C-alpha positions in Angstrom: -161.1 -9.1 -57.0 -157.5 -8.7 -57.7 -156.1 -10.3 -60.9 -153.5 -12.3 -58.9 -156.3 -13.7 -56.7 -158.1 -15.0 -59.8 -154.9 -16.5 -61.2 -154.4 -18.2 -57.8 -157.9 -19.7 -58.0 -157.4 -20.9 -61.5 -154.3 -22.8 -60.6 -155.5 -24.2 -57.3 -155.5 -27.9 -56.8 -158.5 -28.1 -54.4 -157.6 -31.7 -53.4 -153.9 -31.1 -52.6 -152.9 -31.9 -49.0 -151.1 -28.7 -48.1 -149.6 -28.4 -44.6 -151.4 -25.4 -43.1 -151.1 -26.9 -39.6 -147.5 -25.8 -38.9 -147.7 -22.4 -40.5 -147.5 -20.6 -37.1 -145.2 -22.9 -35.3 -143.1 -19.8 -34.3 -146.1 -18.5 -32.2 -146.4 -20.2 -28.9 -149.7 -21.1 -27.2 -149.1 -20.6 -23.4 -151.1 -23.0 -21.2 -153.0 -20.9 -18.6 -154.6 -23.9 -16.8 -155.5 -27.5 -17.0 -153.7 -30.8 -17.9 -153.6 -32.2 -21.3 -151.1 -35.1 -20.9 -153.7 -37.9 -20.8 -155.2 -39.0 -24.1 -159.0 -38.9 -24.2 -161.5 -40.2 -26.7 -162.6 -36.8 -27.9 -161.6 -33.2 -27.4 -164.2 -30.4 -27.7 -161.9 -27.7 -29.2 -162.9 -24.1 -28.8 -161.1 -21.4 -30.8 -162.1 -18.2 -29.1 -161.5 -14.5 -29.8 -164.0 -11.7 -29.4 -167.6 -13.1 -29.2 -169.7 -11.6 -26.3 -168.5 -13.0 -23.0 -172.0 -14.3 -22.1 -171.9 -16.4 -25.3 -168.5 -17.8 -24.3 -170.0 -18.7 -20.9 -173.0 -20.5 -22.4 -170.7 -22.4 -24.9 -168.4 -23.7 -22.1 -171.4 -24.6 -19.9 -172.9 -26.7 -22.8 -169.5 -28.4 -23.2 -169.2 -29.2 -19.4 -172.8 -30.5 -18.9 -172.7 -33.5 -21.2 -174.8 -36.4 -20.1 -173.5 -40.0 -19.6 -170.2 -39.4 -21.3 -166.9 -38.5 -19.5 -164.0 -39.4 -21.7 -163.3 -35.9 -23.1 -161.5 -32.6 -22.5 -162.5 -29.1 -23.4 -159.5 -27.5 -25.2 -159.8 -23.7 -25.3 -157.4 -21.7 -27.5 -157.6 -18.0 -27.0 -156.5 -15.9 -30.0 -156.9 -12.6 -28.1 -153.6 -11.8 -26.3 -155.3 -9.1 -24.2 -156.6 -11.8 -21.8 -160.2 -10.4 -21.7 -161.7 -13.9 -22.0 -159.6 -15.4 -19.1 -161.9 -14.4 -16.2 -164.9 -16.2 -17.9 -162.9 -19.4 -18.5 -161.2 -19.6 -15.1 -164.6 -19.1 -13.2 -165.5 -22.7 -14.2 -162.6 -24.2 -12.3 -163.1 -27.6 -14.1 -160.6 -30.4 -14.6 -162.1 -30.9 -18.0 -160.8 -27.6 -19.2 -157.4 -27.0 -20.8 -156.9 -23.3 -21.5 -154.3 -21.9 -23.8 -153.6 -18.3 -25.0 -151.7 -17.6 -28.2 -148.8 -15.1 -27.8 -150.2 -13.2 -30.8 -153.2 -13.4 -33.1 -152.7 -16.1 -35.7 -155.9 -15.5 -37.6 -159.3 -17.4 -37.6 -158.2 -20.6 -39.4 -154.7 -20.4 -37.9 -156.3 -20.8 -34.5 -158.6 -23.6 -35.8 -155.4 -25.4 -36.8 -153.8 -24.7 -33.5 -156.8 -26.3 -31.8 -156.2 -29.5 -33.9 -152.5 -29.5 -32.9 -153.2 -29.1 -29.2 -155.9 -31.7 -28.9 -154.7 -35.0 -27.3 -157.5 -37.3 -28.5 -158.6 -39.7 -31.3 -161.5 -37.5 -32.2 -162.1 -33.7 -32.2 -165.2 -31.6 -32.4 -165.3 -27.9 -32.9 -167.5 -25.7 -30.6 -167.4 -22.0 -31.5 -167.7 -19.6 -28.7 -171.1 -18.3 -29.9 -172.5 -21.8 -30.3 -173.7 -24.5 -27.9 -174.1 -28.3 -27.7 -177.1 -30.2 -26.7 -176.5 -32.1 -23.5 -176.6 -35.5 -25.2 -174.3 -34.5 -28.1 -171.2 -36.5 -27.0 -173.3 -39.5 -25.7 -175.1 -39.8 -29.0 -172.3 -39.0 -31.5 -169.6 -41.1 -29.8 -171.9 -44.1 -29.5 -172.4 -44.1 -33.3 -168.7 -43.8 -34.2 -167.8 -46.5 -31.7 -170.4 -48.9 -33.2 -169.4 -48.0 -36.8 -165.6 -47.9 -37.2 -166.0 -47.2 -40.9 -166.9 -43.6 -40.1 -164.1 -41.1 -40.3 -166.4 -38.0 -39.8 -169.8 -37.9 -38.3 -171.8 -34.6 -38.6 -175.2 -33.8 -37.2 -177.9 -31.3 -38.0 -177.8 -28.0 -36.3 -180.3 -25.3 -35.4 -179.6 -21.5 -35.9 -180.5 -19.1 -33.1 -179.8 -15.3 -32.7 -177.2 -14.6 -30.0 -178.6 -11.1 -29.7 -181.8 -12.5 -28.2 -179.9 -13.4 -25.0 -180.9 -17.1 -25.3 -179.4 -18.8 -22.2 -181.3 -22.1 -22.1 -180.6 -23.6 -25.5 -177.9 -25.9 -24.2 -180.4 -27.6 -21.9 -182.2 -29.1 -24.9 -181.5 -32.8 -25.4 -181.3 -32.8 -29.2 -183.9 -34.7 -31.2 -186.7 -36.6 -29.4 -186.6 -39.4 -31.9 -185.3 -42.7 -30.5 -184.1 -44.0 -33.9 -181.9 -41.8 -36.1 -180.9 -42.1 -39.7 -177.2 -42.1 -40.5 -176.4 -41.3 -44.2 -173.1 -41.4 -46.0 -172.2 -38.1 -47.7 -170.3 -38.6 -50.9 -167.5 -36.2 -52.0 -169.4 -35.2 -55.2 -172.1 -33.6 -53.1 -169.7 -30.9 -51.9 -169.1 -29.7 -55.4 -172.3 -27.8 -55.2 -172.7 -27.0 -51.5 -170.9 -27.6 -48.1 -173.1 -30.5 -47.1 -171.4 -30.8 -43.6 -169.3 -28.3 -41.7 -167.3 -28.5 -38.6 -170.4 -27.4 -36.7 -171.5 -30.5 -34.7 -169.1 -32.9 -36.4 -166.8 -35.5 -34.9 -163.6 -35.6 -36.9 -160.7 -37.9 -36.6 -157.8 -35.7 -35.5 -155.0 -37.7 -37.3 -156.9 -37.5 -40.6 -157.4 -33.7 -40.3 -153.7 -33.4 -39.7 -153.1 -35.6 -42.7 -155.0 -33.3 -45.1 -153.1 -30.3 -43.6 -155.9 -28.5 -41.8 -157.6 -25.3 -42.9 -156.2 -22.8 -45.3 -156.2 -19.1 -44.2 -156.8 -15.9 -46.2 -153.1 -15.5 -46.7 -153.1 -18.7 -48.7 -155.5 -17.2 -51.4 -159.2 -16.5 -51.6 -161.8 -19.0 -50.4 -163.0 -20.0 -46.9 -160.9 -22.7 -45.4 -163.7 -24.7 -43.9 -165.5 -25.4 -47.2 -162.3 -26.5 -48.9 -161.2 -28.6 -45.9 -164.5 -30.4 -45.6 -164.6 -31.0 -49.4 -161.1 -32.5 -49.2 -161.9 -34.5 -46.1 -165.0 -36.1 -47.7 -163.0 -36.9 -50.9 -160.3 -38.9 -49.0 -162.3 -40.3 -46.1 -165.7 -41.6 -45.1 -168.2 -38.9 -44.0 -171.6 -39.5 -42.5 -174.5 -37.3 -41.5 -176.7 -38.1 -38.5 -180.3 -36.9 -38.5 -181.4 -34.8 -35.5 -180.3 -31.5 -34.0 -177.5 -31.7 -31.5 -175.7 -28.4 -32.1 -176.9 -24.8 -31.8 -175.3 -22.3 -34.2 -175.3 -18.7 -32.9 -175.7 -15.9 -35.4 -175.3 -12.2 -34.7 -172.1 -10.3 -34.4 -169.9 -12.8 -36.1 -168.1 -13.3 -39.5 -171.0 -15.2 -41.0 -173.0 -12.0 -41.6 -170.0 -9.9 -42.6 -171.2 -9.4 -46.2 -167.8 -8.3 -47.4 -166.5 -12.0 -47.3 -169.3 -13.4 -49.4 -168.5 -12.0 -52.9 -165.0 -13.5 -52.9 -166.4 -16.7 -51.5 -169.0 -16.8 -54.3 -166.2 -16.5 -56.9 -163.9 -19.0 -55.1 -166.7 -21.6 -55.0 -167.2 -21.2 -58.7 -163.6 -21.9 -59.5 -163.7 -24.9 -57.1 -166.7 -26.3 -59.1 -164.8 -25.7 -62.3 -161.8 -27.7 -60.9 -164.0 -30.7 -60.3 -165.9 -30.3 -63.6 -162.5 -30.4 -65.4 -161.7 -33.7 -63.8 -165.0 -35.3 -65.1 -165.4 -37.3 -68.2 -166.2 -35.6 -71.5 -170.1 -35.9 -71.4 -170.5 -35.1 -67.7 -167.8 -32.5 -67.9 -169.9 -30.3 -70.3 -173.0 -30.3 -68.2 -171.0 -29.9 -65.0 -169.3 -26.8 -66.4 -172.7 -25.4 -67.3 -174.0 -26.4 -63.9 -171.2 -24.4 -62.3 -172.2 -21.3 -64.2 -175.9 -21.9 -63.4 -175.2 -22.2 -59.7 -173.0 -19.1 -59.8 -175.8 -17.0 -61.3 -178.5 -18.4 -59.0 -176.4 -17.7 -55.8 -175.4 -14.2 -57.1 -179.1 -13.4 -57.5 -179.9 -14.8 -54.0 -177.1 -12.7 -52.5 -178.1 -9.6 -54.3 -181.7 -10.0 -53.2 -180.9 -10.8 -49.6 -182.5 -14.2 -50.0 -179.5 -16.5 -49.1 -178.7 -18.1 -45.8 -176.6 -15.0 -45.0 -179.8 -13.1 -44.6 -178.5 -9.8 -45.8 -178.0 -8.1 -49.1 -174.6 -8.8 -50.6 -173.8 -6.1 -53.3 -173.1 -7.8 -56.6 -171.4 -5.9 -59.5 -172.5 -8.0 -62.4 -169.8 -6.8 -64.8 -167.2 -7.5 -62.1 -168.6 -11.0 -61.7 -168.3 -11.6 -65.4 -164.7 -10.4 -65.4 -163.7 -12.3 -62.3 -165.3 -15.6 -63.6 -164.0 -15.0 -67.1 -167.5 -15.3 -68.6 -168.8 -13.6 -71.7 -172.2 -13.4 -70.3 -174.3 -14.5 -67.3 -177.3 -15.7 -69.4 -178.9 -19.0 -68.5 -180.8 -20.8 -71.2 -183.9 -22.1 -69.6 -184.1 -25.2 -71.8 -180.5 -26.1 -71.3 -180.8 -25.4 -67.6 -183.8 -27.7 -67.4 -181.9 -30.5 -69.2 -178.9 -30.0 -66.9 -181.2 -30.2 -63.8 -182.7 -33.4 -65.1 -179.3 -34.9 -65.6 -178.3 -33.8 -62.2 -181.3 -35.5 -60.7 -180.5 -38.7 -62.5 -177.0 -38.5 -61.2 -178.3 -38.1 -57.7 -180.5 -41.2 -58.0 -177.5 -43.2 -59.1 -175.5 -41.6 -56.3 -178.1 -42.6 -53.8 -177.7 -46.2 -54.8 -174.0 -46.0 -53.9 -174.6 -44.6 -50.4 -174.5 -46.6 -47.2 -177.4 -45.7 -44.9 -178.4 -47.2 -41.6 -180.4 -46.5 -38.5 -179.1 -46.1 -35.0 -180.7 -46.2 -31.7 -180.2 -43.0 -29.8 
């Protein structure tokens, strides 16, 4: 990584509410069809670009075939000015759809932010154009947030499927078969080690996403915008996770398996963990700093061995990793590591006592 990128990471305040939302206000989103003047309870926002058209078709179908819930719009924002996606969208001829196309490409997270801007609703939920919703997604999720006003974000479990397998019937699934679901509060600390929830299958309060400033883009320094935004959101607001699969995440020809993005992300996540470790008190600060290094090495080995969730080998230059993370070595003392893991488990037990969990009827 470039020296200036490392310096940016070292000086980043990962909790600062930067305004990324208005970054591309000079680029217009032209409305192709639909009406968006009436406020609805939730908007299914779809930032689209270049996924296979059959995937886009499946995603829209899953959004339009929601059971027993009608107070929503499907807001599609096309980041491909060529118009190749238009024929698929217009074939649906649905009053639920509001379709915009950006005058020029504003980048992945720039388009996510534009989706947030254009939604006219209290809640938003992202649906990527290679993903699908279960047909009881809105019915179940909206019921929970209406019954529990303390919730600022409600995520759900999701299932991964391969879009190259031509799966067309996933959206017909009705989520989990369990009648009673567990809803668990997710504390901000849990994001220090992993992205516990993502925008996949999450209901998010639109005004609060605007308040934290939306998603950072690659031009704002290294690090993926969704991890940082979700961490920040959980720090300031109340996030909950609902058991049960209501979202289907398509993998294949998308950025998730572009291995070139994962080394910078590995380093960026390490510096984010250092940021939170430095904010801790003296005793916990020392083991959190060590924990950050331990997780870095563990993930680097998983990436290099092709054993991470990415599912592919991510080339790791170990000398470069030491230099980029400003570490003298990448050695992990097994005794120290064991003690740190025990301390972390104790911390987790204490953390569990602070959580608010409840059951909901589907």
